[in-house]
N, C-alpha and C positions, 0 to 999 in steps of 0.2 A: 479755519476752525478745525481743531483736532478732536477726533472721536476716540473714545476708549472702547475699541472693538472687543476687548476681553470681557467687558461688562455688558455688552449688548445694548449700548446706548442708542436712542432713537433721535436722529437729527430733525429739527424743524427748520427748513432751509429758507422759507419765504422771508424776503426783506421787508417786513411790515413797517419798519420805521420810516420807509420812504414813500410807499404807496399802500393804501388799504382798500381791499375789496369791500364795497358797500352793498352790492347786490349781485346775485347769480341768476341767470336765466338758462335753464337746461331744457334741451329738446332731444329726447332719446328714444330709440327703438330697442325693444327687448327681443333678442334673438335666442330662443331656447334651443334651437337646433345646434347652433355653434357656440353656445354659452358665452355670448358677448352682449354688451350694451354699446350702442354707437350713435353718434350724432354730433351735436354741437353744445358748447357752453359759452355764453357771453358773460364777461365779467365787467362790471362797472366800478371804476376806481375813484378814489379821491386821495389827494396828497395832504400830508399834515402841514402844519403852519411852518415848520422849519424848512421843509423842502420848497414850499411856495415862496418863502421869503428870499430864496436865492442866496442864503448865507454861504460864503465861500468855503468855510470849513466843512459844513455839512455836504455841500456839493462835492467836495473832494472825496469825502468818505462814501458818497453815493455812487461814485463812478467806478467802473470795473474795466479790466482789460481781459480780452480773450487770451487763452493760453498761447504761449509762443509756439507750441507744437500743433496749433490748429490754424488752418487757412480756410478760406471760403471760396467755393467754386459756384458760379452762377450757371445753373442748368437751364434747359429750355423751359419756357413758360413760367419764368420767374420762380423756379424752385431753387432754394438755397440749401446747399449740402455742406455741412461742416465735415472736414476730413481730418481726423486725428492722426497721430503717429501710430501706425498700425501695430507696432510691437507692443503697445500698451493695452491693446484690446484682448480680452479673454475670449478664447475660441468657444468656451462653453456658453457664453452669453451671446455669441454671434455679433459682437460689437454693437449691441443694441443700446449702448449708452449714448449713441449719436443718432439723430433722426433726420429724415428728409422731409422737407415741407412739400407736401403733395398738392396737386391741382384738383380741386373739387374734393368729394368725399370718398373717392375710390381708395381702397386699402391696398397698398403695394407691399405690405409687410410679408416677410417670409415666416416660416414656422417658429423662428426664435423671436419674432417681433421686431426685427430690425427692418429698416426701410430702404428702398432703392435696390439697385443691383450691385453685383460684386465689383464691377468696374468703378462705379461711383464710390463705393465704400472704401476702395483701395486708393482713392485719390485721383482717379482719371475719369474724365467724362467722355462718353461715347458720342456726344454731339459735336459737330463741327462748328455750330453757331454759338456755342457758349463762350463766355469771356470770363477771365479771372477777375475776382475782386480781392484785393489785398487789404487787410486791415492790420496795420502795424501799430501796436501799442495804442489802440483805439481807447478813447475815454468815454465812449458811449455809455449811457445809463443801461444797466442790466436789471430787468425785472425777473425775480426768481419766485417761482411757485412750487409748492410741495406736490410731488408727482412720483408715482411708482407703478410699474407694471401696466403702463398705458401705451397704446400705439397712437402717437400724436401725428396727425396727417398734415395739418396746415394751421397756421396762426395768421390772423389778418386783423387789420384795423377796421372798425365799423364806422360807416359814414352816417352818424346820427343826424347830421344837418339836413338830410333829404327826407326825413320822416314828416309826413303831412301833419300840420298843426304844431310842429316843434318851434315855429317862429315865435310863439308866445314866450318861450324861455329866452330867446335872443333879445326880444324887446324889453322884457323885464330886467334883464341884466345890462341893458344899454349897449349891446354889441351890434353896432350898426355897420362899422367899417372894418370888416374882417377879410376882405377879398385878398389882401396881401398874405395872410397866414390862415388858411382854412382850418389848420390843426388847432389853433387857439380857439376858434369858434366851436369846434367839436368838443374840446375839453371843457369849455365854459358851459356848454349845453348840458354835458354830463354832470358838472358841478351843480348847476341849478336843479337838475333832476334829483340827484341824490340828497340834496339838502331841502327838499320840499317840506313844509310843515307836516306834522303827524296826521292832522285831520284831512290831508290831501292824499291819503294812502291809496285810495281807489284810482285816482288820476295817475298817481305815480306808477302803480302796477300796469296800467294801460300803456303808458309811454315806454316803460321798460320792455314790455312785450313787443311793441312796434319797433322800437330801436333795435331790439335783438334780431329782427327780421330785415333790417336795412341792409343794402348792398355793402360790399367791402370797398375800401378806398386804398388798398395796398396791402401786400403781404409783409410779414415781419420775420426776421431771422430768429431761429430758435435752435436749441440743442437740449436733448434730454440726458440727464444723468441718472445714477442709481436712485437718487432720492428727490430729484428736482427737474423742473422744466424752466430753462433760462431763455428769456426773450429780449430782443433789443430791436431798435429802429435806427438805422444808420443815420448818423448826424445828430441824434438827440442825446444830449448830455445831462439834462436835468429831469428829475421825476415829474416836475410840473409840466414839462413839454412832451412827456411820453404819452402815447394814446391812452385815454381814460376809458375807452370802450373797445375791447378786443374780443374776437370770436376764435374759439379753438375747435377744430374738427378732430375728433379722436374716437378711438374704440377701446373698450376694456379688453383685458386678456382673460381667457378661461382660468388661468392659474392665479389671477389677481387676488390678493389677500383681503380685499375689502368686501368681496362678495362671496357667497357660498351658493354654487349651482348644485342642486341636489334634488331629491324626491321627498315628498311628504309621507305621512304615515299611511296614505292610501296609494302610495307608489305613483303619484302624479308629479310631473316636473315643477320645480319652483326655484326661486332665487331670493336671497335676502341679505341685507347688510349684517355682518356677524359681530360687530363691535370689535374689530381686529385691533391689535396693538398699533398698527399703522393707520388706524382710523379710515378716512374716506379717500385718501390720496390715490388709491388704485381704482376708485370709482369716477373721480373727476379731478382735474388740476385745480388746486385751491390754495388758500393760505390757511395752514393748519394751526398756527399758534392761537391760543384762546383769545388773545387781544384782537384778533381779526374777526370781530363780531359783525355779522352781515344778515341781510334778509335774502330770500330767494323765491323763485317760482319755477315750476317744472311742468313740462308736458311730456308724458310718457306714453308710448304706443305699444300695445301688445295684442296678441290674438284674442278674439272675443271670449274665449273660454277662460281667460285669466282675469283675476281681480288684482288691481294694483293699489296697494296701501302705502301711504307716505306720511311723513310728519308735516301735516298741513292744517291750517286753521278751519277750513270748511270741508264738509264731506264732498268729495268729487262726484260729479255727475257725468259719467263717461259719455262721449259722443262718438258716433261712427262716421269716419271720414272716407273710408274705403271698405269694401265688403270684407267682413270677417275680422276687422281690426278696430279696436276701441282706443280713443284718446282719453287719458286721465290727466286732469290739471289740478295741481295743488300749489299753495303759496303760504308764506309766513311773513308777518309784518313786524314781529319782534326780533331784533337782531340777536343772533346766537352764533356760537362758533360752528365752523363747517363740519366739525367732527360729530355734531348732533344730527346731521342730515341722515334720514333713514328711509329705506325703500324695501318693500317685499311684494313680490308678484307670484301668484300661484292660483291653484284651483280652490281657493278658500270658499267656505260657505258661511254666511252670516247666521249666527245663532240667535234666535229671537224667542221672546216669551210666547208661550202658548195662549196666554190671556190677552186681553185688550189693553193692558196697562201700558202707559207711555214710557218711553225710554228716559224721559226727563222727569225725575221726581220733584214734586213741589214741596216747599217748606210747609210743615204741618203744625207749627207752633213749637216744635222741639228746638228749632233754631230761630232766633228773631230775624225778621226780614232786614232790618237795618238798625243796628244798635247806635247809641250815642257815640260809642268809641269808633264805630265804623264811619260815622259822619265826620268826626274829628280827623280820622285818617284820610278821608277824601279831601279834606281841606289842605292837607300837607302836599307840597310839591314833591314829585319823585326825583330821585338823584341820578337816574339813568339818562342816556341820550333820548331825544324825543321819539316816541312810537305810540300807537294806539294801545294804551295800557289798561288792563282790566282792573288794576288797583284804583283807578280813577273813574270807574264805571259803576254807578250805583246798582245796576241790574246784576253785574258780575259779582259785586261785593256781597250781595244777598243770596247768591246761588250756592246752596249747600252741595248739590249734586250736579255735575256738568253732564251734558249729553254723552252717551257712551255706546259703543257697539262691541260685539265679540265676533271674531273670525277664527275658523279652525277647519282642518280637513273634515270631510263628511263623517269619517269613521270615529271622530272624537266629538261629534256634536252632542251626544247624550251626556257624557261626563261634564261637558261645558254647561249644559242645561242644569244638571244636578248641582254643580258646585259654583261656577263663576257667576251665573246670572244673579244670584242673590247676594253674593259677596261684594260685587263692585259698588253698588250704591251704599252699602253699609260702610265700606272702607273709605269711599270718597267723603261721606258725611262725617266720619270720625276725623279725617284729616282737616276738613273745614272747621270742625269744632275746636281744634287745637291751634291751627295756624291761620285760619281765615281764608281770604280770597284765593281761589284756585288760579294759578298763574296762566293756565291754558284753557281755551274755550271748549274743548271737547276731548274725548279719549277713545281710541281704538285699542282693543286688546287682541293680540294674535297668538295662537298656539303654534309655535314654530316647529320645524322638523327635529327629529331625535338627535341630529348631529350638533345641535346648539350646545355650546360649551359652558353655559351658565343656567341658573334657574330663572333668571329674568334680566331684562335690559330695558331701561327707560329712555325715551327720546321725546321731543316735543310732540304732544298729541297722540303718541302711540307707545304701547308697552308690548314687548315680546315676553311670553312666558313659555317655559319648558313644559312638555307633556308630563314631566315628572311631578309637577305640582298638582296634577289632577287626581292622583290615586290616594286612597286612604282617608277620605273625608275632606273636611274643609280647613283643617288646622294649618298645614304647610302652605296650601294655596292662599289662604287669607293672610298669613304672615308675610309671604313673599309679595303678594299684591300690595300690601301696605308699604313694604320696603320700596317698591318701584314707584308707587304714588308719591312717597316722600321725596323722591328725586325731582319731582316737578318744582319743588322749592329749592332743594339743596342738590346741586349738580347741574340744573338747567336754568331756572330763573336766577339763581345765585351760583356762579361757577368759580372754580379755582383759577386764579391768574397764572399760577405755576402748576402744571400738570403733575409734578412730583408730590404735591400736597393732596393726594387722593382722599385723605381722611376727611377733608372738608366736604366731600360728597358722600363717600361710603360710610364714614363714621356717623355722620348725622342721620343718614337713611337707616342705619342699623339701630340707632337709639330711638328714632321716631317710629320705627317699625313696631316696637313693643307698645308704645303709647297709643298709636293708631289702632293696633289690633285689640288691645284691651277695651278701648272705647267702642270699636266696632262690635265687640261681643257684649257690650254694656255690662261689664263685670263690676261687681261691688269693689270698693277700694281695697279691702283686705285680700280678696281673690286676685285682683290685678297685681297687687304687691307680691303675693306668693308666686304667681306665674312668672313675673319678671325676675324674681330672685332665682327661680329654677333655671330660667333662660340664662341669667348671668353666670351661674355655676357652669352650665354646659359650655358657654363661650369662654369662660376662664380656662377650662380644661383644654379647649381647642387652642387657645392662645399659648398656653404653657407648652403644649406639644410642639406647636409651630416654632416657638422660640428655641426649643431644644434641637430642632432638626432643620434649621435654615441658616443661611449666611448672615452674619451680623449686618452687612451693608444693606440687606433687604428688610431689616427690622426697624429702620428709622423712618418716622413719619414726615420729617422735613429734611431729606437727604442733602439738599443744597445749603441748609443752615442759613448763615448770614447772606448768602448769595441768592436766596430764594426770590424769584420774581425778576431777577436781573437777566438782561439779554445783551447781545453785542450791539454795536452802533447801528447795524443794519436791521436788527430785530431777530437775527438767527440765534437759536438756542438749542440745547440738547436735553432730552428727557433721560435721566439716569436710569439704566436698567430697563428702558422702555421696550426692548426686544427680548428680554429674558423670558424664555418660554415657561419656566417654573413660576415666575412671578405672577403669571395669570391665575394660578391656582392658590396663591397665598391669601390669607385673610387678615394679615397684620393691620392694614389700613382700616379695615372694617372693625376689627375687634379692639385694637388699642385706642382707636379714635372713639369707639363706642364707650369704652371704660372711662376715658377722660371726660366725656360729656355726662356720663352717668354720675361720676364723682362730683362734677360741678353742679348738676341738678340736685343731687342729694344735699350738698352744703347750702345751696340757695333755697331749697324747698321746691317741690314740683310746681306748685301754682305760680310762684314767683319766677321760676325759670322759664316756663312756657309763656308767661306774659311777656317776659323779655324777648323770647324768641320771635313772638309775633311782631314786636317793635323792630327787631333786627331785619326781619323779612320786609317790612314796610320801608325800611331805610335803604336796603341794599338790593332789592329785586332788580333784575335787569342789569346787574353789574358783576364784575369779577373781583374777588377778594383774595387776600393772603391771610394766614393764620392770625397775624397780629391785628388785622382789622376786626375780626370777630372777638378776640380776647380783650382788646382795648374797649370796645363797645360794651362787652359783658361786665368788665370791672368798673366801668363808669356808671352803668345802669344799676348794678347790684353791688354797691360799695362794701357791703358787709362781707363779701368774699375776701376782701383784703385782710380781714381779721383772721383768716386762716393762713396768713403768710403768703397768699397767692399774688403773683405779679406776672406780667407777660414773660419777663426773663426767667422767672422761676418755673413757669409751665414749659417754656422751651427746654430748659435744662433737664427737667425731671420726666417729661413726657414726649416731646416732639423731636428733640435733637439727639436722643440717646438710643442705644440698643437695649435689649432685654426688657424686663418688666419693672415698672416703678415700684418702689418699696411700699408706698401707700396702698397699692393694689394688692400686694401680697398679704398685707394685714387685713384688708377688707374682705378678701375672698374667704376667710375663715368663717365669717358670719353667715354666709350663704348655706353652709352645711347644716345650719339649724332651722332652715326653712321647713315648714310642715310637709310640703310636697316632697322635699328631699328626704326627710325622715321616713316618710311612707315608703319610698323606694328602697331605702336601706333595710327596712324590715323585710321587704320582698326578696332582697338579695340574700339575706340570711336563710330564708325559707328555701331558696333555690340551691344554695350550697348544701343544705341538709338533704334535699332531694338527690342531688348529685352523689353525695356520699353513700346514701342508701342504695342507689342504683348500681354503683360500682361494686358494692359488697355482695349484692344478691342478684344472681342471674335469673332467679325465678320471680323477680318483682313484677307486679302487674304492669302491663304496657301503658295503661292509662293512669294519669295523675288525678288526684282529687282537685279538680279545677276550682271548686268552690272555696278551697283553702287560700286562693290567691285573690288579691284585691284588683279591681279594675283600675287601670292606669291610663293617664293621658298620653298622647304621642310624645311629648317632651319627657315625661316620666319613663316611658319605654326606652327612649334613647339613652337616658341616664342609667337605667337598669342594665341594658345591653353593654354599655361602656364599662360598668362595674364588673360584669361577668367576663368581659374581655381581659380584665386584669388577672383572672384566675388561670392557673397554669394548665389544668386539665379539666375538661368537662366531657362526660361520656355521651354517646350517641342517644341513649334512651332519654337522658335529661334534656338534650337539645330538641329531640322529637316532641317531648312533652311541653317544652317552652314554646315552640312554634305553634302547637295546637292550642295551648292555653290562651295566647294573646293574638292568634290568627295573624302571625307576623307577615305572611305572604300578602295579606290584604291591607297592611298598614301603609303609611305614606313612605316616600322615598328615603327620608332621613332614617326611619326605623329599619327599613329594608336594607339600607347600606350597612348598618351595624350588624344586622342578622347575617349578611353575607360575610362580614369580617369574622364573625364567630364560626361560620361554616368553614371558611378557609383555614383559620387558625387550628381548628380541631379536626380537620380533614373529615368532615361530616359528609360522606358521599351522597346521602339522600338529599342534601341541599345544594349539590353542584348545579342542578338545573336552575335553581334560583339565582345563582351567581351568573350563569350564562345569560339568563333573561335580563338581569339587571344591567350587565355590560352592554347589551344590545339596545335596550329601551331607555336607559337612564345614563346616556353618555356624558351628560353634564356633571355627573357625580361619580362616575365609575373609574376615573383615571387611577385613583389611589389603589383600587382593588387589583389592578394589574401588577403593581409592585408587591402586594401581599401574596399573590399567586406565585410570583417568581422567587420570593425570598425564602419560602418554605422548602425549596429544592425538592419538591414532590413532582414526579414525572407526570402524573395525571393532571395536577393543577397547572403545570407549565403548558401542557398540551391544550388545556382550556384557554389559557391566555393567548397562545399563538393562534388557535383556531378562530376565536372571536375577533381578534385584531385583524386577521386576514380578511374576514368578511365585512368589517366595518371601516377599515383604514381609509379606503378611497373616499368615503363620505364624511370622515371625521374632520373636526375643526383642526386647522394646521398646528396650533399650539398643543392641543391634546395629542395629536398623532406624533409630534416630535418627542414629547415627554414619554409617551408609552413606548415608542421605538427605542429610546435610550434604556428603558427598563428591560426590554425583551432581548435586545441584540447587543 
């Protein structure tokens, strides 16, 4: 496979067409002192029908040969050491593309993460007892997992056949005479285990756990590459004969990009998954392609002062197995991609209500307990693989608000009480009102450290929120919470089969964010319409600016076009621009996708569109989709849309496969200027321009403005006001001072403060420089753009601020953020 390095493509190396992970069992220790997690992961596989059939063509494609430049030396105690051509190794990486299979869990890695000693790495063994194993043109099957920045110590086959009680699987499968080939028995046991009926999930989890603790029955050859872990068993040429349960001993690396080891707002140590472009492959070896949907269970040990949160179905009840150490156990029974696995460990405090109100709100008549439509939906079979599905559970179908908790550093407990506690049930209820059954049984919300590079991130059962959402009242927090809650349906319960189609997640969440937030506020129809039109105008301006300042290749919602969803014969594929640091900060998939859905909903009518969306969720939850799946379903369910000349091909051509802004959107944007809330802002802009003109003419003007002359504006209106003022060439200091005092801009939400900081920088308002410094430190998720503004003015004082703040925050910053800022500054 050839990668286009110039475009920062991300390879997904796992050969999922041959073997699929069905379940992961993780057993990890969190080491805050050394910034590593270490332990084991056991993977339970199944092979697809083509591999099991033994078709010769597929078998040939499933077989691989080791590179001619690599030989294998058998070291003492069955350690297998791949030895490459040393001239091909980079001295910077310490030849860590190749790993040694260690004995036990002892880490023999050096500072660069490579394993073994220099003699072994150069192709010579120091042991007199070792013997060479030559593998010339081997056709052994090669299992490839996605892996990066991990120290892999050992890979071994698990002897599941010795687990007490496991004989029930052998008898049910009719496996009586397996003495001649115990490997067949072990694989059949795993097959029976992973294919247990959905209503046996408790029994399944029980045996997964005990199988994961079974002894090894042989070590496996492995080699680590930049993006992969490759494993084979000598003499095994077919996927169906490859061990279906393997245990990997490994440790993460402090520099691994899947985890952020940092301190929270109270300066206490913590670690969390950051939603990295490389996803979780630097946390555990896995199959990253979204088609590899699996369940998992995890036991994580940490010192008793830490709380461990994970994406799991039940609230963990920690147990103490040794003094000062707690075990935390989580699991999921709904198959999801490995990229959705989330963990956070820190000194979090649970934020609770002061009253005796329960965390689970009951339906009070505002929502029916079980409507006739719900009953009809329950009678429909789900289209996903079998699992304990909430859409088939009458209790879950009638649950408007799922159990939820809030965690935060102690110093942020008060703002969480003031803002989040009331918002969560309101937003969950609003989401239920529009889409119905919550796909997940509970929700934790965590306020993550200030180095978090986004305002929010959703995973099964847990949402990360930036501290930036807590300032300035409830508007930004509520809207962002609605966005992340929407991902439970679009992004998690329904995922994109091709990761380049991000709009299927982010476009839907952005569109639903407005609908959820309007419902959560219980706005009248007219007020909701005005608020959403104002929001549309703000997003339109952002999209227009982004289109003018970004590469055309990054403006396409379906960059693979007719090849979308296609992979190689082995399952290997590439995510175009997946490692592009600037792409992380682009909004095109959010905004262009949002406008497409807004246009479709407008043509169909809001009520008709959301009724359709509820049907779509019922039909496709628990599955992966492509754009055409959604569009075909839409046009069949709402045939009147075809009257507008809409077809799947037409929408591909005008919205998804093209650069720039669709012509229809250019025409529609003019109407938003007439929105009453927008007109109100325009009137205020005129007043402020007059204030500025008078202030510039008279040095004796009163320092204080007539504040009563200005209307009260909502946060979104303030954003629009400041964006309009940013277009003005010159604003004087007195006017800016009056502007800040009139609207209390320093106390507004982060979106408003960001525009205020832009004004400060553009007009070199020295009295506001402290606001800029504070924003860059505390709102890192939104501050990247400001570094560029500070540098482009070529003002010595502003550039000094940029360099000073970056120097103090760089080590804690998200990798993508630090990369982009460094390019601006140096």
